[in-house]
Each structure stands twice: as C-alpha cells, then as structure tokens.
C-alpha positions in Angstrom: 7.3 -21.2 13.4 7.4 -17.5 14.2 4.0 -16.0 15.1 3.1 -12.4 14.3 3.9 -11.0 17.8 7.6 -11.9 17.2 7.7 -9.8 14.1 10.1 -6.9 14.9 10.6 -5.9 11.2 7.8 -4.8 8.9 9.6 -5.1 5.6 12.7 -7.1 4.6 13.9 -6.6 1.0 16.1 -8.8 -1.2 17.6 -7.0 -4.3 20.7 -5.7 -6.0 23.1 -3.5 -4.1 24.2 -0.8 -6.6 25.2 2.8 -6.5 23.4 5.0 -9.0 25.2 7.6 -11.1 22.7 9.9 -12.8 23.6 11.8 -15.9 21.4 14.4 -17.6 22.0 14.0 -21.3 20.5 14.8 -24.7 18.5 12.6 -27.0 21.4 12.9 -29.5 23.8 11.4 -27.0 21.5 8.5 -26.3 21.5 7.8 -30.1 25.3 8.1 -30.2 25.5 5.5 -27.4 23.2 3.3 -29.5 21.0 2.3 -26.5 17.2 1.9 -26.9 15.7 4.8 -24.9 13.9 3.7 -21.7 15.7 0.3 -21.6 17.3 -1.4 -18.6 20.3 -3.2 -19.8 22.8 -5.4 -17.9 26.4 -4.6 -19.0 29.9 -5.8 -18.1 32.4 -3.6 -16.4 34.3 -2.7 -19.6 31.2 -1.4 -21.3 30.4 0.6 -18.1 33.9 2.2 -18.1 33.7 3.1 -21.8 30.3 4.7 -21.4 31.5 6.7 -18.4 34.4 7.9 -20.6 32.0 9.2 -23.3 30.0 11.0 -20.5 33.1 12.5 -18.8 31.9 16.0 -19.6 28.7 15.4 -17.6 28.8 15.7 -13.8 26.8 12.8 -12.3 24.5 12.8 -9.2 25.3 9.8 -6.9 23.1 7.9 -4.5 22.9 4.3 -3.3 20.3 2.6 -5.5 18.9 -0.6 -6.8 15.1 -0.9 -7.1 14.4 -2.6 -3.8 17.0 -0.5 -2.0 15.0 2.6 -3.1 11.8 1.0 -1.8 13.2 0.1 1.6 14.9 3.4 2.0 11.7 5.3 1.4 9.8 2.9 3.6 12.2 3.6 6.5 12.0 7.4 5.8 8.2 7.2 6.2 8.8 5.6 9.6 8.6 1.9 8.8 11.1 -0.7 10.2 13.1 -2.3 7.4 15.9 -4.9 6.7 17.8 -5.5 3.5 19.8 -8.4 2.0 22.3 -7.8 -0.8 26.0 -8.0 -1.5 28.5 -5.2 -2.2 32.2 -4.9 -3.0 35.0 -4.1 -0.6 35.4 -0.5 -2.0 34.4 3.0 -1.3 31.0 2.6 -3.0 30.3 -0.5 -0.8 31.0 1.5 2.3 28.9 4.4 1.0 26.0 2.0 0.3 25.9 0.5 3.8 26.4 3.9 5.4 23.2 5.1 3.6 21.3 2.1 5.0 22.6 2.9 8.5 21.4 6.5 8.1 17.8 5.4 8.1 18.1 2.5 10.5 17.7 -0.4 8.0 19.1 -3.6 9.4 21.3 -5.8 7.1 23.6 -8.7 6.9 27.1 -7.3 6.1 27.8 -9.2 2.8 31.0 -7.7 1.4 32.6 -9.6 -1.5 36.5 -9.4 -1.4 38.3 -8.1 -4.5 35.1 -7.1 -6.2 33.7 -3.7 -7.0 30.2 -2.6 -5.9 27.5 -2.7 -8.5 26.8 0.5 -10.3 24.0 1.8 -12.5 24.4 4.6 -15.0 21.0 6.3 -15.2 20.8 8.4 -18.4 18.1 11.0 -18.1 16.8 12.7 -21.3 15.0 16.0 -21.5 11.6 14.3 -21.4 12.4 12.8 -18.0 12.7 9.2 -19.4 15.5 7.2 -17.9 17.7 4.6 -19.6 19.7 2.4 -17.3 23.0 0.5 -17.8 23.6 -1.7 -14.8 26.8 -3.5 -14.0 25.9 -5.8 -11.1 29.6 -6.6 -10.1 29.6 -7.8 -6.5 25.8 -7.9 -6.4 26.0 -10.7 -9.0 27.7 -12.9 -6.4 24.7 -12.8 -4.0 23.8 -16.4 -3.2 22.0 -18.6 -0.6 24.9 -18.0 1.9 24.1 -14.3 2.0 20.5 -14.8 3.2 19.7 -14.2 6.9 17.0 -16.6 8.0 16.4 -14.6 11.3 15.8 -11.3 9.4 13.3 -12.9 7.1 11.6 -14.8 9.9 11.3 -11.6 12.0 9.7 -9.7 9.1 6.0 -9.2 8.4 6.7 -9.0 4.7 9.5 -10.1 2.4 9.9 -7.8 -0.6 11.5 -9.4 -3.7 13.1 -7.4 -6.5 12.5 -9.1 -9.8 15.9 -8.0 -11.1 17.4 -10.8 -8.9 16.1 -13.4 -11.3 18.7 -12.4 -13.9 21.4 -14.5 -12.1 20.9 -18.2 -11.4 22.4 -17.8 -7.9 20.0 -14.9 -7.3 17.0 -16.9 -8.5 18.1 -19.8 -6.2 18.4 -17.4 -3.3 14.9 -16.0 -3.9 13.5 -19.5 -4.0 15.1 -20.3 -0.6 14.0 -17.0 0.9 10.4 -17.6 -0.2 10.6 -21.1 1.5 11.9 -19.4 4.7 9.2 -16.8 4.6 6.4 -19.3 4.1 7.6 -21.4 7.0 7.7 -18.4 9.3 4.4 -16.8 8.3 6.1 -13.9 6.5 4.0 -12.6 3.7 5.6 -12.2 0.2 5.5 -9.2 -2.1 7.0 -9.4 -5.6 8.1 -6.4 -7.6 8.1 -7.2 -11.3 11.0 -4.8 -12.0 11.1 -4.9 -15.8 9.5 -6.6 -18.9 12.9 -7.9 -19.8 13.0 -9.9 -16.5 9.5 -11.4 -17.0 10.2 -12.3 -20.6 13.8 -13.6 -20.1 13.4 -15.5 -16.8 9.7 -16.3 -17.0 9.7 -19.7 -15.3 11.4 -18.5 -12.2 9.4 -15.3 -12.1 6.0 -17.1 -12.5 7.0 -19.6 -9.9 7.7 -16.8 -7.4 4.5 -15.0 -8.4 2.4 -18.2 -7.7 3.8 -18.1 -4.1 3.4 -14.4 -3.5 0.7 -12.6 -1.5 1.0 -9.3 -3.5 2.5 -8.2 -6.8 3.5 -4.7 -7.9 3.9 -4.0 -11.6 3.4 -1.3 -14.2 1.0 -1.7 -17.1 3.7 -3.0 -19.5 5.0 -5.5 -17.0 1.4 -6.6 -16.3 0.8 -7.2 -20.0 4.0 -9.3 -20.2 3.0 -11.4 -17.2 -0.5 -12.1 -18.6 0.3 -12.1 -22.4 -2.8 -9.9 -22.7 -3.2 -6.4 -24.0 -6.6 -5.1 -22.8 -6.4 -3.4 -19.3 -9.5 -5.1 -17.9 -8.4 -8.5 -19.1 -4.9 -8.0 -17.8 -6.2 -7.0 -14.4 -8.7 -9.9 -14.2 -6.0 -12.4 -15.2 -3.4 -11.0 -12.8 -6.0 -11.4 -9.9 -6.1 -15.1 -10.8 -2.3 -15.4 -10.6 -1.8 -13.5 -7.3 -4.4 -12.8 -4.5 -3.4 -9.1 -4.2 -2.4 -6.9 -7.2 -1.2 -3.3 -7.7 -0.8 -1.9 -11.3 0.7 1.5 -11.9 -0.5 3.3 -15.0 1.7 6.4 -15.2 -0.3 9.6 -15.7 -3.5 7.5 -15.6 -2.9 6.7 -11.9 -3.0 3.2 -10.6 -5.4 0.4 -9.7 -5.3 -2.3 -7.0 -7.1 -5.5 -5.9 -6.6 -5.9 -2.2 -8.5 -8.4 0.0 -11.0 -9.0 -2.7 -11.8 -5.4 -3.3 -10.9 -3.2 -6.4 -9.5 0.3 -5.9 -8.7 3.0 -8.5 -6.4 5.8 -7.6 -6.0 9.1 -9.6 -2.5 10.3 -10.4 -1.3 13.5 -8.8 -0.4 16.0 -11.6 3.2 16.9 -11.6 6.1 18.3 -13.8 8.2 15.3 -14.7 12.0 15.8 -14.3 13.2 12.2 -13.9 11.1 9.0 -13.7 13.8 7.1 -11.9 12.4 5.4 -8.8 8.7 6.2 -9.4 7.6 2.6 -9.0 10.0 2.0 -6.1 8.6 5.0 -4.2 5.0 4.0 -5.0 5.6 0.5 -3.6 7.2 1.9 -0.4 4.4 4.3 0.3 1.6 1.8 -0.5 3.2 -0.9 1.7 3.8 1.6 4.5 0.1 2.6 4.4 -1.2 -0.9 4.1 0.9 -2.1 7.1 0.6 1.0 9.3 -2.7 2.8 8.6 -5.9 1.8 10.5 -9.5 1.8 9.6 -11.7 0.6 6.7 -10.3 3.2 4.4 -6.6 2.4 5.0 -6.1 1.1 1.4 -7.6 4.3 0.0 -5.2 6.3 2.2 -2.2 4.0 1.1 -3.0 4.6 -2.5 -3.3 8.3 -2.1 0.0 8.5 -0.2 1.7 6.4 -3.0 0.3 8.6 -5.7 1.5 11.7 -3.9 5.0 10.5 -3.1 5.6 9.0 -6.6 4.5 12.3 -8.2 7.0 14.2 -6.0 9.9 11.9 -6.7 9.5 12.2 -10.5 9.5 16.0 -10.2 13.2 16.0 -9.0 16.4 14.4 -9.9 17.1 10.9 -8.4 15.1 8.1 -6.8 15.3 9.6 -3.2 12.9 12.3 -2.2 14.9 15.2 -0.9 12.4 16.6 1.6 10.6 15.1 4.7 8.4 12.1 3.6 6.9 11.8 7.1 5.2 15.2 6.7 3.2 13.8 3.7 1.5 11.2 5.9 -0.4 13.8 7.8 
C-alpha cells in the first residue's frame, strides 16, 4: 500500500490517444455531410477517409488530442506532474503524439500497436464555434489491461478517467482494473463524463465507475443524463448523492461545485467564442491543478476562478491547446 509521501505524480490519466485535425467549415457543409451538429460520433477508418476527401479544400490544424490528453497536457503546462496511459499506432502520428507528451514532461508507458494507425479525430468547427467530432479510435481501440502501468497509477495522487474509454469493452475492463489498483494504493479517482452518448450507451459501466470515484466532472447535459433529472438544483443534489465531490460546468452561466461538503458557484469569464473544443478539458486541468497545488481556505475558490479563466481563453482561439503561457495566469 503506497502512502501519500511516495506519490511522485499528481495526476495520471487514462484515455484515448488520438491526433486532432481541426477544420473550419460552414453550416451548409455540416448539412451536406449529414452529421448532427455538436455530436461526437465514433466512425470506422473508411468513413474517416471519405470525410477527409470531402474536406480536401480545407487546410486542417493538427495537434495531439483526446479529451484526457488535453487535460493532462494543460495540467503539465500549469506546472503539475502528470502521467498518461493510452495506445497509439506505429506511424508518424503516434511518434508525433508521444513527442508532444515528452515536450511537457508527461510520463507514459510506451504502448505502440504494430501495424495499426494512430487514432484521429476530425473536429469540424462551424462559424458559431460549435464543434462536431468524428473520431476513429484505430490503435486506441486496442488499449487493454496489458497496457496499464500499476506503478504509475500507484505513484499518483489522482487517477483521471476519460469517459470515452467505456465505448470499448477492453477499455471498460481496463478502467475497472485501474480503479482497483488506485483504491488499493490510496490514489483518488476523478471521472470525466465526456459525453451524453457515453452515459446513455454504456450506463452500467459508467455508473459503476462513478460509484467508486472521489470526484466527477460533467457539463449540465451530461449531469442531466447521469441523474435522469432536468431541474438544475435537483440534478446537483442527486449528483452529490452519487459522488462525494462534483463539478458541473454550465457554459456561459459559469459552473458550480460541491467539494468537501461545501457548495461553490463560479461566474463565467466573458469571451468571444471561436472554438469550444477542449473547454471542459481545460476547465478540469485548471480546477485539479488548483485543488492539488493551492493552499489556504480559499483554494477551491481560486481553483474555480483559474478554471473559468483558462477555459474562457481556450474557447477564444482555435484548438484545445492554449497557445500562450498558462503559468502566468496562476499569478
């Protein structure tokens, strides 16, 4: 049993390893592609290739992605110590992906799947800043129990679970095993809901993980899906019964949290929305950074303020990675 003074990593994530390709497109083109706007859809490689061919006149913006990757990346940029567990293909995108983790000092187990391509996500951004995502998991789909690293999880203060991993049975099994390792080693568990599609389609596995988590991050739509309720106060009260610590993001209405038996309400920071990709990922990174690293009785207020600020900045630019110095925002 590891005790807290052996914890050398603050946050270890488990999630998909994908490279994001972001395309700015018109509403007309979304209609032509026949994809519900704002949706996250899992697709096979052939559909990914055919969509890219339709978009060949648009130059994409590339960065390593995946929801939990974005969170760990921002957490490390803020100054936190991170680790990450995923799987990539033995191709240029896989090398690019791990190079990006190296750039910010994130530790990882080198899980490269032979003869497979690295997962990719087409992020289609319409003029209103809404993003529609077509994700082909490819090598990330092969992530299984063998790809876990017990030492990395045991050495971490927190284990961050990306809800998207429930979409594959091997991924769900890996999460179950990772949670068991975390609980044995006094590593706290934080669950990111990821998407209403995940909660509704893989409810049993999701709810089981939620019941074993110390903290959950979700947006208001995900919170409604988890609780099967519609009224915000009722949703919040029900969620508190399901998980001891809760953070709900409310878009332009800010966010609310219940941490250590105390309720918090955080105002949104006004911004000009360019692209909503990664807003929740950035919020989670900053909130966790503050919760783990700030001191004093007002540390949760400060964590919420930092999270509101950084998420407002990331939606005012293209892509899920903030392009300026995040550390400066802490001061």
